[in-house]
C-alpha positions in Angstrom: 0.0 0.0 0.0 2.8 2.4 0.8 4.6 1.6 -2.5 1.4 2.3 -4.4 1.0 5.7 -2.6 4.6 6.6 -3.4 4.1 5.7 -7.0 1.0 7.8 -7.2 2.8 10.7 -5.5 5.7 10.4 -7.9 3.3 10.3 -10.9 1.5 13.4 -9.6 4.8 15.3 -9.0 6.0 14.4 -12.5 2.8 15.6 -14.1 2.9 18.9 -12.2 6.5 19.4 -13.3 5.6 18.8 -16.9 2.7 21.3 -16.6 5.1 23.8 -15.0 7.6 23.4 -17.8 4.9 23.7 -20.4 3.7 26.9 -18.8 7.2 28.3 -19.0 7.3 27.4 -22.7 4.0 29.1 -23.3 5.5 32.3 -22.0 7.8 32.4 -25.1 4.9 32.3 -27.4 1.7 30.4 -27.2 1.6 27.9 -30.0 4.4 29.5 -31.9 6.8 26.6 -31.4 6.0 23.1 -32.7 7.4 21.8 -29.4 5.2 24.1 -27.5 1.5 23.2 -28.3 -1.5 25.2 -27.2 -2.5 24.5 -23.6 -5.9 22.8 -23.3 -9.1 24.3 -22.1 -9.3 27.3 -19.7 -5.5 27.5 -19.3 -5.1 28.5 -22.9 -3.7 32.0 -23.3 -2.8 32.6 -19.7 0.7 33.7 -20.8 1.4 35.4 -24.1 4.1 37.2 -25.8 3.5 40.9 -26.8 4.9 42.3 -30.1 8.5 41.5 -31.0 11.3 43.0 -29.0 12.3 46.3 -30.6 15.8 46.5 -32.1 17.9 49.6 -31.6 20.6 50.8 -33.9 24.1 51.3 -32.6 23.5 55.1 -32.5 20.3 54.7 -30.6 21.9 52.4 -28.1 24.8 54.8 -27.5 22.4 57.7 -27.1 20.3 55.7 -24.7 23.3 54.8 -22.5 24.5 58.4 -22.4 21.0 59.6 -21.6 20.5 57.1 -18.8 23.8 58.2 -17.3 22.3 61.7 -16.8 19.2 60.5 -14.9 20.8 60.3 -11.5 21.2 64.1 -11.6 17.4 64.4 -11.5 17.4 62.3 -8.4 20.1 64.4 -6.8 18.3 67.6 -7.8 15.0 66.5 -6.2 16.9 65.4 -3.0 18.5 68.9 -2.8 15.1 70.6 -3.3 13.4 68.5 -0.6 16.2 69.3 1.8 16.2 73.0 1.0 12.5 73.4 1.4 12.5 71.7 4.8 13.6 73.0 8.2 17.4 73.4 8.7 17.4 71.0 11.7 16.1 68.2 9.4 18.5 68.8 6.5 20.8 65.9 7.3 17.9 63.5 7.9 16.4 64.5 4.5 19.6 63.7 2.6 20.1 60.5 4.5 16.5 59.5 3.7 17.1 60.2 0.0 20.1 58.0 0.0 18.5 55.1 1.9 15.3 55.3 -0.2 17.3 55.1 -3.4 19.1 52.1 -2.1 16.0 50.3 -1.0 14.2 51.1 -4.3 17.2 49.7 -6.3 17.3 46.4 -4.4 13.5 45.9 -4.4 13.3 46.6 -8.1 16.2 44.2 -8.8 14.6 41.4 -6.7 11.0 41.5 -8.1 10.2 44.9 -9.6 11.4 44.3 -13.2 9.8 40.8 -13.1 6.4 42.5 -12.8 7.2 45.4 -15.2 8.9 43.5 -18.1 9.5 44.9 -21.5 8.0 44.7 -25.0 8.3 41.2 -26.4 8.8 39.5 -23.0 6.4 37.0 -21.3 3.3 38.4 -19.6 0.0 37.3 -18.0 -3.3 38.3 -19.7 -7.0 38.4 -18.8 -10.0 38.3 -21.2 -12.6 41.0 -21.3 -15.2 41.8 -23.9 -13.8 39.1 -26.1 -10.3 40.6 -26.2 -7.1 39.6 -24.4 -5.5 42.3 -22.1 -2.0 42.2 -20.8 -2.0 43.1 -17.1 1.4 42.0 -15.6 4.7 40.7 -16.8 6.0 37.2 -16.1 9.8 37.6 -15.9 11.9 35.6 -13.4 13.1 37.4 -10.3 16.6 38.8 -9.9 16.8 39.8 -13.6 17.7 36.2 -14.4 16.2 36.4 -17.9 17.9 39.7 -18.9 21.4 39.7 -20.4 23.0 43.0 -19.3 24.7 43.4 -22.7 23.2 46.7 -24.0 20.1 45.1 -25.4 16.8 47.2 -25.3 15.5 45.0 -22.4 18.7 45.5 -20.4 18.6 49.3 -20.9 15.0 49.3 -19.9 15.9 47.5 -16.7 18.7 50.0 -16.0 16.4 53.0 -16.7 13.7 51.3 -14.5 16.0 51.2 -11.5 16.6 54.9 -11.8 13.0 55.7 -12.6 11.7 53.9 -9.6 14.3 55.7 -7.5 13.1 59.1 -8.8 9.4 58.1 -8.0 10.5 57.1 -4.5 12.2 60.4 -3.8 9.1 62.4 -4.6 7.1 61.5 -1.4 10.1 62.5 0.8 9.4 66.1 0.1 5.7 65.8 1.2 6.7 63.9 4.4 9.6 66.3 5.3 10.3 67.0 9.0 8.1 64.2 10.3 8.5 60.9 8.4 10.5 58.1 10.1 13.4 56.8 8.1 12.4 53.2 8.6 8.8 53.9 7.5 10.0 55.7 4.4 12.2 52.8 3.5 9.3 50.3 4.0 6.9 52.4 1.9 9.6 52.5 -0.8 10.0 48.8 -0.8 6.3 48.4 -1.6 6.4 51.2 -4.2 9.5 49.7 -6.0 8.6 46.1 -5.6 5.0 46.2 -6.7 3.1 49.5 -7.3 5.5 51.2 -9.7 6.3 48.0 -11.7 2.6 47.2 -12.2 1.8 50.6 -13.5 5.0 50.8 -15.5 4.1 47.6 -17.2 0.7 49.0 -18.2 2.5 52.0 -19.7 5.8 50.7 -21.1 5.6 46.9 -21.0 2.8 46.3 -23.5 0.1 46.4 -20.8 -3.6 46.9 -21.2 -3.3 50.7 -21.4 -0.9 50.3 -24.2 -3.4 48.1 -25.9 -6.3 50.6 -25.8 -5.5 51.9 -29.3 -5.4 48.4 -30.9 -8.1 46.7 -28.9 -10.6 49.5 -28.7 -9.8 51.5 -31.8 -9.0 54.6 -29.7 -6.5 56.0 -32.2 -3.0 55.8 -30.8 -4.0 55.1 -27.3 -2.3 56.6 -24.3 1.1 58.2 -24.8 3.8 58.8 -22.3 7.4 58.8 -23.5 9.2 59.9 -20.4 7.0 59.0 -17.4 4.7 62.0 -16.7 2.2 59.4 -15.5 4.2 56.3 -14.4 6.8 58.2 -12.5 5.5 61.7 -11.8 1.9 61.1 -11.1 2.5 57.9 -9.3 5.1 59.6 -7.0 2.8 62.6 -6.5 -0.2 60.6 -5.5 1.9 58.5 -3.2 3.0 61.7 -1.6 -0.6 62.7 -1.1 -1.3 59.4 0.6 1.7 59.9 2.9 0.6 63.4 3.9 -2.9 62.2 4.7 -1.5 59.4 6.9 1.1 61.4 8.7 -0.9 64.6 9.2 0.5 68.1 9.2 3.8 69.2 10.9 3.7 70.4 14.5 2.7 74.1 14.5 1.6 74.2 10.9 -2.1 74.8 11.7 -3.7 76.7 14.5 -6.6 75.5 16.5 -8.8 77.3 14.1 -7.2 75.6 11.1 -5.3 78.6 9.8 -2.0 77.5 8.3 1.2 79.1 9.5 4.1 79.9 7.2 7.1 77.6 7.7 9.6 78.7 5.1 12.4 76.5 3.7 15.9 77.1 5.1 18.2 77.2 2.0 17.3 78.8 -1.3 20.7 77.9 -2.8 20.0 74.2 -2.4 16.6 74.6 -4.0 17.8 76.5 -7.0 20.9 74.3 -7.6 18.7 71.3 -7.3 16.4 72.6 -10.0 19.3 73.1 -12.4 20.5 69.6 -11.7 17.0 68.3 -12.3 17.0 69.9 -15.8 20.0 67.9 -16.9 18.7 64.7 -15.4 15.2 65.2 -17.0 16.7 65.7 -20.4 18.3 62.3 -20.1 15.2 60.7 -18.7 13.0 62.1 -21.5 15.5 61.1 -24.2 16.1 57.6 -23.0 12.3 57.0 -22.4 11.4 58.3 -25.9 14.0 56.0 -27.6 13.3 52.9 -25.6 9.5 53.1 -25.0 8.2 55.4 -27.8 10.4 54.3 -30.7 11.9 57.8 -31.2 14.8 58.1 -33.6 18.3 59.2 -32.4 17.9 62.4 -34.3 14.9 63.5 -32.1 17.1 63.9 -29.0 17.8 67.5 -29.9 14.1 68.2 -30.2 13.5 66.4 -26.8 16.2 68.5 -25.1 14.8 71.8 -26.5 11.3 70.9 -25.5 12.3 69.9 -22.0 14.2 73.2 -21.5 11.4 75.3 -22.9 8.7 73.6 -20.8 10.8 74.2 -17.6 11.5 77.8 -18.6 7.9 78.6 -19.4 6.7 77.0 -16.1 9.2 78.9 -14.0 8.3 82.2 -15.7 4.6 81.6 -15.3 4.9 80.9 -11.6 7.2 83.8 -11.0 4.8 86.2 -12.8 1.8 85.0 -10.9 3.5 85.2 -7.5 4.7 88.7 -8.5 1.2 89.8 -9.3 -0.3 88.3 -6.2 2.3 88.9 -3.5 4.2 91.9 -4.9 7.4 90.0 -5.6 8.3 86.6 -7.1 8.4 83.7 -4.7 11.6 81.7 -4.9 10.3 78.4 -3.6 7.2 78.5 -5.7 9.2 79.5 -8.8 11.5 76.5 -8.3 8.5 74.2 -7.9 7.1 75.7 -11.1 10.4 74.9 -12.9 10.2 71.2 -11.8 6.5 71.1 -12.6 7.3 72.1 -16.2 9.9 69.2 -16.3 7.3 66.8 -15.0 4.7 67.9 -17.6 7.2 67.8 -20.4 8.0 64.1 -20.1 4.9 62.7 -21.7 4.9 64.6 -25.0 8.6 65.6 -25.2 9.2 63.7 -28.4 5.8 64.4 -30.1 5.3 68.2 -29.9 6.9 71.3 -31.5 8.9 73.7 -29.3 6.1 76.2 -29.2 3.7 73.6 -27.9 6.3 72.6 -25.3 6.5 76.2 -24.1 2.7 76.3 -23.8 2.7 73.1 -21.8 5.2 74.6 -19.4 3.3 77.8 -19.1 0.1 76.0 -18.0 2.1 73.7 -15.6 3.7 76.7 -14.0 0.4 78.6 -13.7 -1.2 75.6 -11.9 1.5 75.3 -9.2 0.6 78.3 -7.0 -3.1 77.6 -7.2 -2.6 73.9 -6.5 -0.4 74.7 -3.5 -3.0 77.1 -2.1 -5.8 74.6 -2.7 -4.1 71.7 -0.9 -2.8 73.8 2.0 -5.7 76.2 2.6 -8.8 74.3 1.4 -7.8 70.7 2.1 -5.5 71.0 5.0 -2.7 69.0 3.4 0.8 69.9 4.6 3.2 69.4 1.8 6.5 71.2 2.5 8.2 70.2 -0.7 5.2 70.8 -3.0 5.4 67.2 -4.3 1.7 66.9 -4.9 1.2 70.2 -6.7 4.4 69.7 -8.7 4.4 66.0 -9.6 0.8 64.8 -9.4 -0.8 67.9 -10.9 2.0 68.5 -13.3 2.1 64.9 -14.4 -1.6 64.6 -15.0 -1.5 67.8 -17.1 1.4 66.5 -19.0 -0.5 63.4 -20.1 -3.5 65.4 -21.0 -1.3 67.8 -23.0 -0.4 64.9 -25.3 -3.9 64.8 -26.7 -4.0 68.5 -27.2 -0.6 69.2 -28.7 1.1 66.0 -29.9 1.7 65.1 -33.6 1.5 61.3 -33.5 1.8 60.5 -37.2 5.0 58.6 -37.9 7.7 61.0 -39.0 5.7 64.2 -38.2 8.0 65.2 -35.3 11.5 63.8 -34.9 10.8 60.8 -37.2 9.6 58.7 -34.3 8.5 55.1 -34.6 5.5 55.5 -32.4 4.0 52.8 -30.1 1.1 53.7 -27.9 2.1 53.6 -24.2 0.9 55.7 -21.3 -0.7 55.9 -17.9 -1.9 58.5 -15.5 -2.5 57.0 -12.1 -1.1 56.7 -8.6 -0.4 54.3 -5.8 -2.4 55.8 -3.0 -4.6 52.7 -2.4 -1.7 50.2 -2.3 0.5 52.5 -0.2 -2.3 53.3 2.2 -3.0 49.7 3.0 0.7 49.1 3.9 1.2 52.3 5.9 -2.0 52.3 7.9 -0.7 49.6 10.2 2.8 51.1 10.6 4.1 53.7 13.0 5.3 56.2 10.5 5.6 59.5 12.3 8.3 60.7 14.6 7.3 61.6 18.2 6.6 65.2 18.9 9.9 65.6 20.9 11.9 64.4 17.9 10.2 66.7 15.4 11.9 69.6 17.1 15.2 68.1 16.0 15.4 64.9 13.9 18.0 62.5 15.3 19.2 61.0 12.1 22.7 62.4 12.8 23.6 63.7 16.2 26.4 66.0 15.5 26.9 69.5 14.1 26.1 68.2 10.7 22.4 67.9 11.7 21.8 71.6 11.0 22.7 73.1 7.7 23.7 76.8 7.7 20.6 78.9 7.0 20.5 81.5 4.3 17.3 83.1 5.4 13.8 82.2 4.4 13.0 81.5 0.8 
């Protein structure tokens, strides 16, 4: 009797192993290989292969590598802006949090993030709705085991993804400044980098269901986002909104009557220098994203760089002019936020619009910043020291909307791009909120008067007066 049970167990295990191996083969193309027949019944089509992997020329590969090398400057720029807009006593804590968050994001994305995001032409899971198959999540192995880091498009996408998720993770730090625990911020980043960002990035850049709206529903070209106005900026901004709602305002920000008190940033130099660094990094981000995810030709990099610069310039000028008219003089912190908002809005359509349209996109993004800041702070009671919600969430959403208003999506119309419809405008508030609700995220009131990340003289940065 025991031998019979063992034989049955071995037979069941062998059948399960065969099914598992067959499922892995299906991921390389259902029915496309004579040695990989269609799976029977309900299992059919569970894993499919999107369109073929794009092939980059040597020039496009070289430009992509050079562009990706610039992206860390955007991360450094946002870190400096977050630090400069906070209190001087929390400056060292802010920079330490930026470093740790970037490290956690990189590791989480390496472990499982890219396996959920994937790339065009890689295995993915699908669901069926309205008689059509929709791609909802990638099916790559963990630890980048299926990617050869040899300069192929997939390897470049993984490299850019590590930096992109780091940029998205830096954004909420500005909203939680002066009161967010280091451990809690790292835990939230692990969730963002390991699940939330990869899922949305797959919908945008990995051939997901949003990228299929054009072909499956006949909605023209579908959603378009070359550089991440939605998947990076909007996601990071809405995550920042979730964090501020969970943490609550800073101590002393609101009176008992609910009137907000001004708590100016401590270092205008850091903020302005961070904005200039962000411009360089954003140029690389937009260029690499357009080449890898939107099929832009190498020659369009000049157009992308000009559009990125004009969008940032228009946004900064619009914000400075509005604050000059309303308050009697330009506001430095809001003008810097306007500059970054123009960068965030430029990412979606950077490869598909003319320079005049890019300038218009920036002007609108910059004009939205002071009104969004006032709405969140005065009307909704949201304490966002770094302006992350107004800059990245509002600016990112406007950037995606601007594609439909200004973009020329006919192949060859602008920059000779080889267009593929990819885009998304969403955020991770629901996923982040579930994780953070059960955690002790906020510092005690005694610690808010001086964050103990570093206990030496380096804890306070030299102040240069209010912004």
